[in-house]
mmCIF file of the C-alpha atoms, coordinates in Angstrom:
data_MODEL
# 
_entry.id   MODEL 
# 
loop_
_atom_site.group_PDB 
_atom_site.id 
_atom_site.type_symbol 
_atom_site.label_atom_id 
_atom_site.label_alt_id 
_atom_site.label_comp_id 
_atom_site.label_asym_id 
_atom_site.label_entity_id 
_atom_site.label_seq_id 
_atom_site.pdbx_PDB_ins_code 
_atom_site.Cartn_x 
_atom_site.Cartn_y 
_atom_site.Cartn_z 
_atom_site.occupancy 
_atom_site.B_iso_or_equiv 
_atom_site.pdbx_formal_charge 
_atom_site.auth_seq_id 
_atom_site.auth_comp_id 
_atom_site.auth_asym_id 
_atom_site.auth_atom_id 
_atom_site.pdbx_PDB_model_num 
ATOM 1   C CA . UNK A 1 1   ? -20.246 -24.663 93.775 1.00 0.00 ? 1   UNK A CA 1 
ATOM 2   C CA . UNK A 1 2   ? -21.387 -24.022 90.565 1.00 0.00 ? 2   UNK A CA 1 
ATOM 3   C CA . UNK A 1 3   ? -18.575 -23.482 87.805 1.00 0.00 ? 3   UNK A CA 1 
ATOM 4   C CA . UNK A 1 4   ? -18.156 -20.222 86.181 1.00 0.00 ? 4   UNK A CA 1 
ATOM 5   C CA . UNK A 1 5   ? -16.615 -20.122 82.839 1.00 0.00 ? 5   UNK A CA 1 
ATOM 6   C CA . UNK A 1 6   ? -14.696 -17.589 80.332 1.00 0.00 ? 6   UNK A CA 1 
ATOM 7   C CA . UNK A 1 7   ? -15.348 -19.392 76.755 1.00 0.00 ? 7   UNK A CA 1 
ATOM 8   C CA . UNK A 1 8   ? -12.313 -17.562 74.707 1.00 0.00 ? 8   UNK A CA 1 
ATOM 9   C CA . UNK A 1 9   ? -13.615 -16.095 71.302 1.00 0.00 ? 9   UNK A CA 1 
ATOM 10  C CA . UNK A 1 10  ? -12.965 -18.904 69.087 1.00 0.00 ? 10  UNK A CA 1 
ATOM 11  C CA . UNK A 1 11  ? -15.502 -21.335 71.427 1.00 0.00 ? 11  UNK A CA 1 
ATOM 12  C CA . UNK A 1 12  ? -18.406 -18.454 71.438 1.00 0.00 ? 12  UNK A CA 1 
ATOM 13  C CA . UNK A 1 13  ? -18.042 -18.303 67.659 1.00 0.00 ? 13  UNK A CA 1 
ATOM 14  C CA . UNK A 1 14  ? -18.208 -22.176 67.330 1.00 0.00 ? 14  UNK A CA 1 
ATOM 15  C CA . UNK A 1 15  ? -21.076 -22.634 70.030 1.00 0.00 ? 15  UNK A CA 1 
ATOM 16  C CA . UNK A 1 16  ? -23.383 -19.676 68.315 1.00 0.00 ? 16  UNK A CA 1 
ATOM 17  C CA . UNK A 1 17  ? -23.220 -21.195 64.866 1.00 0.00 ? 17  UNK A CA 1 
ATOM 18  C CA . UNK A 1 18  ? -22.997 -25.060 65.036 1.00 0.00 ? 18  UNK A CA 1 
ATOM 19  C CA . UNK A 1 19  ? -24.577 -27.793 67.216 1.00 0.00 ? 19  UNK A CA 1 
ATOM 20  C CA . UNK A 1 20  ? -20.854 -29.128 68.341 1.00 0.00 ? 20  UNK A CA 1 
ATOM 21  C CA . UNK A 1 21  ? -19.212 -29.374 71.624 1.00 0.00 ? 21  UNK A CA 1 
ATOM 22  C CA . UNK A 1 22  ? -18.724 -25.521 71.908 1.00 0.00 ? 22  UNK A CA 1 
ATOM 23  C CA . UNK A 1 23  ? -22.971 -25.131 71.339 1.00 0.00 ? 23  UNK A CA 1 
ATOM 24  C CA . UNK A 1 24  ? -23.282 -27.770 74.001 1.00 0.00 ? 24  UNK A CA 1 
ATOM 25  C CA . UNK A 1 25  ? -20.629 -25.876 76.770 1.00 0.00 ? 25  UNK A CA 1 
ATOM 26  C CA . UNK A 1 26  ? -22.613 -22.717 76.006 1.00 0.00 ? 26  UNK A CA 1 
ATOM 27  C CA . UNK A 1 27  ? -26.235 -24.876 76.444 1.00 0.00 ? 27  UNK A CA 1 
ATOM 28  C CA . UNK A 1 28  ? -24.787 -25.245 80.003 1.00 0.00 ? 28  UNK A CA 1 
ATOM 29  C CA . UNK A 1 29  ? -24.889 -21.497 81.060 1.00 0.00 ? 29  UNK A CA 1 
ATOM 30  C CA . UNK A 1 30  ? -28.509 -21.609 79.239 1.00 0.00 ? 30  UNK A CA 1 
ATOM 31  C CA . UNK A 1 31  ? -29.486 -24.618 81.473 1.00 0.00 ? 31  UNK A CA 1 
ATOM 32  C CA . UNK A 1 32  ? -28.002 -22.719 84.736 1.00 0.00 ? 32  UNK A CA 1 
ATOM 33  C CA . UNK A 1 33  ? -25.825 -25.558 85.102 1.00 0.00 ? 33  UNK A CA 1 
ATOM 34  C CA . UNK A 1 34  ? -22.457 -23.414 84.795 1.00 0.00 ? 34  UNK A CA 1 
ATOM 35  C CA . UNK A 1 35  ? -21.962 -19.364 84.847 1.00 0.00 ? 35  UNK A CA 1 
ATOM 36  C CA . UNK A 1 36  ? -20.832 -18.126 81.582 1.00 0.00 ? 36  UNK A CA 1 
ATOM 37  C CA . UNK A 1 37  ? -19.022 -14.835 81.972 1.00 0.00 ? 37  UNK A CA 1 
ATOM 38  C CA . UNK A 1 38  ? -17.539 -12.236 79.486 1.00 0.00 ? 38  UNK A CA 1 
ATOM 39  C CA . UNK A 1 39  ? -16.741 -8.917  78.557 1.00 0.00 ? 39  UNK A CA 1 
ATOM 40  C CA . UNK A 1 40  ? -16.498 -6.311  75.849 1.00 0.00 ? 40  UNK A CA 1 
ATOM 41  C CA . UNK A 1 41  ? -13.332 -6.902  74.854 1.00 0.00 ? 41  UNK A CA 1 
ATOM 42  C CA . UNK A 1 42  ? -13.917 -10.576 74.280 1.00 0.00 ? 42  UNK A CA 1 
ATOM 43  C CA . UNK A 1 43  ? -17.595 -9.533  72.598 1.00 0.00 ? 43  UNK A CA 1 
ATOM 44  C CA . UNK A 1 44  ? -15.428 -6.969  70.217 1.00 0.00 ? 44  UNK A CA 1 
ATOM 45  C CA . UNK A 1 45  ? -12.596 -9.609  68.835 1.00 0.00 ? 45  UNK A CA 1 
ATOM 46  C CA . UNK A 1 46  ? -15.923 -11.728 68.264 1.00 0.00 ? 46  UNK A CA 1 
ATOM 47  C CA . UNK A 1 47  ? -18.294 -8.997  66.430 1.00 0.00 ? 47  UNK A CA 1 
ATOM 48  C CA . UNK A 1 48  ? -15.403 -8.304  64.564 1.00 0.00 ? 48  UNK A CA 1 
ATOM 49  C CA . UNK A 1 49  ? -14.804 -12.288 63.890 1.00 0.00 ? 49  UNK A CA 1 
ATOM 50  C CA . UNK A 1 50  ? -18.877 -12.400 62.838 1.00 0.00 ? 50  UNK A CA 1 
ATOM 51  C CA . UNK A 1 51  ? -17.972 -9.565  59.995 1.00 0.00 ? 51  UNK A CA 1 
ATOM 52  C CA . UNK A 1 52  ? -14.918 -10.472 58.588 1.00 0.00 ? 52  UNK A CA 1 
ATOM 53  C CA . UNK A 1 53  ? -15.277 -14.204 58.228 1.00 0.00 ? 53  UNK A CA 1 
ATOM 54  C CA . UNK A 1 54  ? -19.127 -14.873 58.383 1.00 0.00 ? 54  UNK A CA 1 
ATOM 55  C CA . UNK A 1 55  ? -19.757 -11.208 56.038 1.00 0.00 ? 55  UNK A CA 1 
ATOM 56  C CA . UNK A 1 56  ? -22.263 -11.185 58.891 1.00 0.00 ? 56  UNK A CA 1 
ATOM 57  C CA . UNK A 1 57  ? -24.402 -7.596  58.448 1.00 0.00 ? 57  UNK A CA 1 
ATOM 58  C CA . UNK A 1 58  ? -24.415 -5.044  61.688 1.00 0.00 ? 58  UNK A CA 1 
ATOM 59  C CA . UNK A 1 59  ? -28.040 -6.557  62.174 1.00 0.00 ? 59  UNK A CA 1 
ATOM 60  C CA . UNK A 1 60  ? -27.040 -10.490 62.121 1.00 0.00 ? 60  UNK A CA 1 
ATOM 61  C CA . UNK A 1 61  ? -23.943 -9.256  64.087 1.00 0.00 ? 61  UNK A CA 1 
ATOM 62  C CA . UNK A 1 62  ? -25.819 -7.693  66.978 1.00 0.00 ? 62  UNK A CA 1 
ATOM 63  C CA . UNK A 1 63  ? -28.453 -10.420 67.453 1.00 0.00 ? 63  UNK A CA 1 
ATOM 64  C CA . UNK A 1 64  ? -25.566 -12.981 67.997 1.00 0.00 ? 64  UNK A CA 1 
ATOM 65  C CA . UNK A 1 65  ? -23.500 -10.573 70.261 1.00 0.00 ? 65  UNK A CA 1 
ATOM 66  C CA . UNK A 1 66  ? -27.193 -9.837  72.259 1.00 0.00 ? 66  UNK A CA 1 
ATOM 67  C CA . UNK A 1 67  ? -27.848 -13.477 72.506 1.00 0.00 ? 67  UNK A CA 1 
ATOM 68  C CA . UNK A 1 68  ? -24.786 -14.195 74.462 1.00 0.00 ? 68  UNK A CA 1 
ATOM 69  C CA . UNK A 1 69  ? -25.637 -11.173 76.798 1.00 0.00 ? 69  UNK A CA 1 
ATOM 70  C CA . UNK A 1 70  ? -29.004 -12.495 77.105 1.00 0.00 ? 70  UNK A CA 1 
ATOM 71  C CA . UNK A 1 71  ? -27.207 -15.419 79.555 1.00 0.00 ? 71  UNK A CA 1 
ATOM 72  C CA . UNK A 1 72  ? -23.108 -14.204 80.093 1.00 0.00 ? 72  UNK A CA 1 
ATOM 73  C CA . UNK A 1 73  ? -22.483 -12.253 83.158 1.00 0.00 ? 73  UNK A CA 1 
ATOM 74  C CA . UNK A 1 74  ? -20.477 -8.931  81.461 1.00 0.00 ? 74  UNK A CA 1 
ATOM 75  C CA . UNK A 1 75  ? -17.426 -7.784  83.432 1.00 0.00 ? 75  UNK A CA 1 
ATOM 76  C CA . UNK A 1 76  ? -15.231 -4.634  83.257 1.00 0.00 ? 76  UNK A CA 1 
ATOM 77  C CA . UNK A 1 77  ? -11.504 -5.486  82.835 1.00 0.00 ? 77  UNK A CA 1 
ATOM 78  C CA . UNK A 1 78  ? -8.611  -3.182  83.184 1.00 0.00 ? 78  UNK A CA 1 
ATOM 79  C CA . UNK A 1 79  ? -6.292  -4.494  80.073 1.00 0.00 ? 79  UNK A CA 1 
ATOM 80  C CA . UNK A 1 80  ? -3.435  -4.505  82.484 1.00 0.00 ? 80  UNK A CA 1 
ATOM 81  C CA . UNK A 1 81  ? -2.957  -8.148  82.769 1.00 0.00 ? 81  UNK A CA 1 
ATOM 82  C CA . UNK A 1 82  ? -0.082  -9.944  80.762 1.00 0.00 ? 82  UNK A CA 1 
ATOM 83  C CA . UNK A 1 83  ? 0.511   -13.303 81.003 1.00 0.00 ? 83  UNK A CA 1 
ATOM 84  C CA . UNK A 1 84  ? 0.393   -14.616 77.388 1.00 0.00 ? 84  UNK A CA 1 
ATOM 85  C CA . UNK A 1 85  ? 3.608   -13.297 76.169 1.00 0.00 ? 85  UNK A CA 1 
ATOM 86  C CA . UNK A 1 86  ? 3.527   -15.499 72.892 1.00 0.00 ? 86  UNK A CA 1 
ATOM 87  C CA . UNK A 1 87  ? 0.029   -13.836 72.047 1.00 0.00 ? 87  UNK A CA 1 
ATOM 88  C CA . UNK A 1 88  ? -0.905  -10.957 73.843 1.00 0.00 ? 88  UNK A CA 1 
ATOM 89  C CA . UNK A 1 89  ? -4.345  -10.616 72.436 1.00 0.00 ? 89  UNK A CA 1 
ATOM 90  C CA . UNK A 1 90  ? -4.762  -13.813 74.539 1.00 0.00 ? 90  UNK A CA 1 
ATOM 91  C CA . UNK A 1 91  ? -4.469  -11.736 78.147 1.00 0.00 ? 91  UNK A CA 1 
ATOM 92  C CA . UNK A 1 92  ? -7.836  -10.329 77.979 1.00 0.00 ? 92  UNK A CA 1 
ATOM 93  C CA . UNK A 1 93  ? -9.314  -14.486 78.214 1.00 0.00 ? 93  UNK A CA 1 
ATOM 94  C CA . UNK A 1 94  ? -7.431  -14.200 81.449 1.00 0.00 ? 94  UNK A CA 1 
ATOM 95  C CA . UNK A 1 95  ? -8.059  -10.961 82.977 1.00 0.00 ? 95  UNK A CA 1 
ATOM 96  C CA . UNK A 1 96  ? -11.479 -11.566 82.168 1.00 0.00 ? 96  UNK A CA 1 
ATOM 97  C CA . UNK A 1 97  ? -11.527 -14.797 83.943 1.00 0.00 ? 97  UNK A CA 1 
ATOM 98  C CA . UNK A 1 98  ? -9.237  -13.322 87.141 1.00 0.00 ? 98  UNK A CA 1 
ATOM 99  C CA . UNK A 1 99  ? -11.803 -10.341 86.842 1.00 0.00 ? 99  UNK A CA 1 
ATOM 100 C CA . UNK A 1 100 ? -15.372 -12.867 86.726 1.00 0.00 ? 100 UNK A CA 1 
ATOM 101 C CA . UNK A 1 101 ? -13.979 -14.809 89.443 1.00 0.00 ? 101 UNK A CA 1 
ATOM 102 C CA . UNK A 1 102 ? -13.444 -18.138 86.694 1.00 0.00 ? 102 UNK A CA 1 
ATOM 103 C CA . UNK A 1 103 ? -13.084 -21.761 88.084 1.00 0.00 ? 103 UNK A CA 1 
ATOM 104 C CA . UNK A 1 104 ? -12.646 -22.646 84.287 1.00 0.00 ? 104 UNK A CA 1 
ATOM 105 C CA . UNK A 1 105 ? -11.457 -20.825 80.598 1.00 0.00 ? 105 UNK A CA 1 
ATOM 106 C CA . UNK A 1 106 ? -12.961 -23.020 77.823 1.00 0.00 ? 106 UNK A CA 1 
ATOM 107 C CA . UNK A 1 107 ? -10.812 -22.562 74.707 1.00 0.00 ? 107 UNK A CA 1 
ATOM 108 C CA . UNK A 1 108 ? -9.012  -24.467 72.251 1.00 0.00 ? 108 UNK A CA 1 
ATOM 109 C CA . UNK A 1 109 ? -6.352  -21.876 71.768 1.00 0.00 ? 109 UNK A CA 1 
ATOM 110 C CA . UNK A 1 110 ? -2.692  -23.648 72.169 1.00 0.00 ? 110 UNK A CA 1 
ATOM 111 C CA . UNK A 1 111 ? -1.181  -20.257 74.231 1.00 0.00 ? 111 UNK A CA 1 
ATOM 112 C CA . UNK A 1 112 ? -4.217  -20.837 76.431 1.00 0.00 ? 112 UNK A CA 1 
ATOM 113 C CA . UNK A 1 113 ? -3.823  -24.374 76.676 1.00 0.00 ? 113 UNK A CA 1 
ATOM 114 C CA . UNK A 1 114 ? -0.179  -24.957 77.488 1.00 0.00 ? 114 UNK A CA 1 
ATOM 115 C CA . UNK A 1 115 ? -0.684  -22.807 80.441 1.00 0.00 ? 115 UNK A CA 1 
ATOM 116 C CA . UNK A 1 116 ? -3.302  -25.311 81.722 1.00 0.00 ? 116 UNK A CA 1 
ATOM 117 C CA . UNK A 1 117 ? -3.950  -23.473 85.198 1.00 0.00 ? 117 UNK A CA 1 
ATOM 118 C CA . UNK A 1 118 ? -3.699  -19.679 86.105 1.00 0.00 ? 118 UNK A CA 1 
ATOM 119 C CA . UNK A 1 119 ? -4.351  -18.803 89.594 1.00 0.00 ? 119 UNK A CA 1 
ATOM 120 C CA . UNK A 1 120 ? -6.418  -21.793 90.240 1.00 0.00 ? 120 UNK A CA 1 
ATOM 121 C CA . UNK A 1 121 ? -7.936  -21.374 87.008 1.00 0.00 ? 121 UNK A CA 1 
ATOM 122 C CA . UNK A 1 122 ? -8.362  -24.140 85.288 1.00 0.00 ? 122 UNK A CA 1 
ATOM 123 C CA . UNK A 1 123 ? -7.584  -24.059 81.114 1.00 0.00 ? 123 UNK A CA 1 
ATOM 124 C CA . UNK A 1 124 ? -9.327  -26.959 79.379 1.00 0.00 ? 124 UNK A CA 1 
ATOM 125 C CA . UNK A 1 125 ? -10.448 -27.989 75.959 1.00 0.00 ? 125 UNK A CA 1 
ATOM 126 C CA . UNK A 1 126 ? -14.322 -27.722 75.433 1.00 0.00 ? 126 UNK A CA 1 
ATOM 127 C CA . UNK A 1 127 ? -14.290 -31.424 75.324 1.00 0.00 ? 127 UNK A CA 1 
ATOM 128 C CA . UNK A 1 128 ? -12.911 -31.838 78.881 1.00 0.00 ? 128 UNK A CA 1 
ATOM 129 C CA . UNK A 1 129 ? -15.300 -29.133 80.352 1.00 0.00 ? 129 UNK A CA 1 
ATOM 130 C CA . UNK A 1 130 ? -18.392 -30.691 78.681 1.00 0.00 ? 130 UNK A CA 1 
ATOM 131 C CA . UNK A 1 131 ? -17.438 -34.012 79.475 1.00 0.00 ? 131 UNK A CA 1 
ATOM 132 C CA . UNK A 1 132 ? -16.820 -32.786 83.219 1.00 0.00 ? 132 UNK A CA 1 
ATOM 133 C CA . UNK A 1 133 ? -20.149 -31.095 83.804 1.00 0.00 ? 133 UNK A CA 1 
ATOM 134 C CA . UNK A 1 134 ? -22.644 -32.287 81.161 1.00 0.00 ? 134 UNK A CA 1 
# 
């Protein structure tokens, strides 16, 4: 069975701008070795990060988001799942994984990593994910 991964916002941010481990994790999706899943809420947060942290123009931001949408499957979440009380913004990542039938959440977020697993969805770092599937 092919792994299905949700990459959190920071993994997507790093993976589209630098050639480190997050980039290599995204390349696994582009090579059809992993299926990638995302949702509008994650892409909206990423859009904001491109604008505020990198001062990207709307055109630059749209190009990066379109690039991701070319190979990530988009699912619709209801924003009803409440799992991460310490950081409710992380709930969208988990809900996206549940709705998208993900096997993995790839993240560097301490609140998510602390869970290690949610409904049989492994929550691991980019380095762990890449080591497992490269």
